[in-house]
C-alpha positions as CSV (number, residue, x, y, z in Angstrom):
1,M,11.9,-30.4,-19.4
2,P,13.1,-27.2,-21.7
3,Q,16.1,-25.0,-20.4
4,F,15.1,-22.0,-18.5
5,Q,15.7,-19.9,-21.1
6,E,13.2,-21.7,-23.3
7,V,10.4,-21.5,-20.3
8,L,11.2,-17.6,-19.9
9,A,10.7,-16.7,-23.5
10,A,7.5,-18.9,-23.5
11,Y,6.3,-16.4,-20.1
12,Q,6.9,-13.5,-21.8
13,A,5.0,-13.9,-24.9
14,F,2.2,-16.3,-23.3
15,P,-0.1,-13.1,-22.3
16,A,0.1,-11.8,-25.8
17,R,-1.0,-15.0,-27.7
18,R,-4.2,-14.4,-25.5
19,Q,-7.2,-12.3,-25.9
20,S,-9.5,-13.2,-22.7
21,L,-8.7,-14.1,-19.1
22,M,-10.4,-16.3,-16.9
23,M,-11.1,-14.0,-13.3
24,S,-12.2,-15.4,-9.7
25,T,-13.8,-12.7,-7.4
26,V,-15.7,-12.9,-4.4
27,M,-19.0,-12.1,-3.7
28,A,-20.5,-10.4,-0.6
29,D,-21.3,-13.7,0.7
30,G,-18.3,-15.1,0.2
31,M,-18.6,-17.2,-2.4
32,P,-16.2,-17.1,-5.5
33,H,-17.4,-16.0,-8.8
34,A,-15.6,-17.8,-12.0
35,S,-16.0,-14.9,-15.0
36,Y,-13.8,-14.1,-18.0
37,A,-12.9,-11.0,-19.8
38,P,-10.8,-9.9,-23.0
39,F,-7.8,-8.1,-21.9
40,V,-4.8,-5.5,-22.7
41,M,-1.3,-5.9,-21.0
42,D,1.0,-3.0,-20.6
43,E,4.9,-3.6,-20.6
44,D,4.6,-3.6,-16.6
45,H,2.6,-6.6,-16.9
46,R,-0.4,-4.8,-15.5
47,L,-3.6,-6.4,-17.2
48,Y,-6.9,-4.3,-17.5
49,I,-10.4,-5.3,-18.5
50,Y,-13.3,-3.2,-20.1
51,I,-16.1,-4.6,-18.0
52,S,-19.7,-3.7,-17.8
53,G,-20.7,-2.2,-14.5
54,L,-23.8,-4.5,-14.3
55,S,-22.0,-7.7,-13.8
56,A,-21.4,-9.3,-10.9
57,H,-17.5,-9.4,-10.6
58,T,-17.7,-5.5,-11.6
59,E,-19.1,-5.6,-8.1
60,N,-17.0,-7.8,-6.5
61,L,-13.9,-6.1,-8.0
62,E,-15.1,-2.5,-6.6
63,R,-15.8,-3.8,-3.3
64,S,-12.7,-6.4,-2.4
65,G,-10.1,-4.5,-4.5
66,R,-8.4,-8.3,-5.7
67,A,-8.9,-10.9,-8.2
68,S,-7.0,-13.9,-9.4
69,V,-6.7,-14.2,-12.9
70,L,-5.9,-17.6,-15.3
71,L,-4.4,-17.7,-18.6
72,I,-4.6,-21.0,-20.2
73,D,-3.8,-23.0,-23.4
74,D,-7.1,-24.0,-25.4
75,E,-7.5,-27.4,-25.3
76,S,-7.0,-28.3,-29.2
77,E,-3.5,-26.5,-28.5
78,T,-2.2,-29.5,-26.2
79,Q,-1.4,-32.8,-26.2
80,Q,-2.1,-33.6,-22.5
81,I,-5.3,-32.3,-21.1
82,F,-3.5,-33.0,-17.2
83,A,-0.7,-30.5,-18.2
84,R,-1.9,-27.8,-19.8
85,N,0.2,-24.7,-20.0
86,R,-1.3,-21.7,-17.6
87,L,-0.3,-18.7,-15.8
88,T,-1.9,-17.5,-13.0
89,Y,-1.7,-13.9,-11.1
90,D,-3.2,-12.8,-7.7
91,C,-4.1,-9.2,-8.4
92,T,-4.9,-5.8,-6.7
93,A,-7.9,-4.4,-8.9
94,Q,-8.2,-0.6,-9.4
95,L,-10.8,1.1,-11.2
96,L,-9.2,3.5,-13.7
97,E,-10.8,7.2,-13.4
98,R,-12.4,7.7,-17.3
99,E,-11.3,10.3,-19.3
100,T,-8.1,10.8,-18.2
101,L,-4.7,10.5,-20.1
102,T,-4.5,6.7,-18.5
103,W,-7.7,6.1,-19.4
104,D,-7.3,7.1,-22.8
105,R,-3.9,5.2,-23.1
106,V,-5.8,2.1,-22.1
107,V,-8.6,2.5,-24.2
108,S,-6.3,2.5,-27.3
109,R,-4.7,-0.3,-26.4
110,F,-8.2,-2.1,-26.4
111,E,-9.2,-0.3,-29.8
112,T,-5.7,-1.7,-31.3
113,R,-6.4,-5.1,-30.1
114,F,-10.2,-5.5,-30.2
115,G,-11.3,-2.8,-32.9
116,N,-14.0,-0.9,-33.5
117,I,-16.4,-2.5,-30.5
118,I,-14.6,-0.7,-28.5
119,Q,-15.9,2.6,-29.6
120,M,-19.3,1.7,-28.7
121,F,-18.1,0.6,-25.1
122,R,-16.7,4.0,-24.7
123,Q,-20.3,5.6,-25.3
124,L,-22.0,3.4,-22.4
125,G,-21.2,4.9,-19.2
126,D,-22.0,1.9,-17.5
127,F,-18.7,0.1,-19.1
128,R,-15.4,0.8,-16.8
129,I,-11.5,0.3,-16.9
130,F,-10.1,-1.8,-14.2
131,Q,-6.3,-2.3,-13.8
132,L,-5.3,-5.6,-12.4
133,T,-1.7,-5.7,-11.0
134,P,-0.3,-8.6,-10.1
135,Y,1.7,-9.4,-7.1
136,A,2.4,-13.0,-7.0
137,G,2.3,-15.6,-10.3
138,R,3.0,-18.6,-11.1
139,F,3.8,-20.3,-15.0
140,V,3.6,-23.7,-15.4
141,V,4.8,-25.6,-18.4
142,G,3.7,-29.1,-17.8
143,F,4.3,-31.6,-15.2
144,G,6.7,-30.6,-12.4
145,A,7.8,-27.8,-14.3
146,A,6.2,-24.7,-12.3
147,Y,8.0,-21.3,-12.1
148,D,7.0,-18.7,-10.1
149,V,6.3,-15.1,-11.4
150,D,9.5,-12.6,-9.5
151,P,7.3,-10.3,-7.6
152,Q,10.2,-7.6,-8.1
153,Q,10.8,-8.4,-12.0
154,P,7.5,-9.4,-13.6
155,D,9.1,-10.2,-16.8
156,Q,11.1,-13.0,-15.0
157,L,10.4,-16.3,-13.2
158,I,11.8,-18.2,-10.7
159,Q,11.9,-21.8,-10.7
160,V,10.3,-23.5,-8.2
161,T,11.8,-26.7,-6.0
162,G,9.9,-29.2,-4.3
163,G,10.6,-29.3,-0.4
């Protein structure tokens, strides 16, 4: 099992190695809805997604204000399919108001990370940016190696112990 400092460093680098997240939201009838979205993350571990207003997950986020997200190693990157490294966050979701200072900063992050396609999204009025703020999380690095994200310091971990 890796040492705690190695796990912490892996956790802190993990989101930057991913370009998209898997997301679970809940439909109006209570049915879970799975989807994905490209994302950017800020220094406070808030995730931002730039998504179409025509998608089901947009409606779900607007209605419930909650989402669960998953970042996970690609199958080709793992030696054991049952023990893929993964990070989950339970989040509140908030729509960013267009053309504000925060919105402009986040759009710039998207442009830096994803290129010219973001210029097209800026022209499409139905595309919206949501801020996903984690209030709980877990980082798993193999069998029996689970760490909760510290809710007070989201760049830190707390080892999960049995019992």
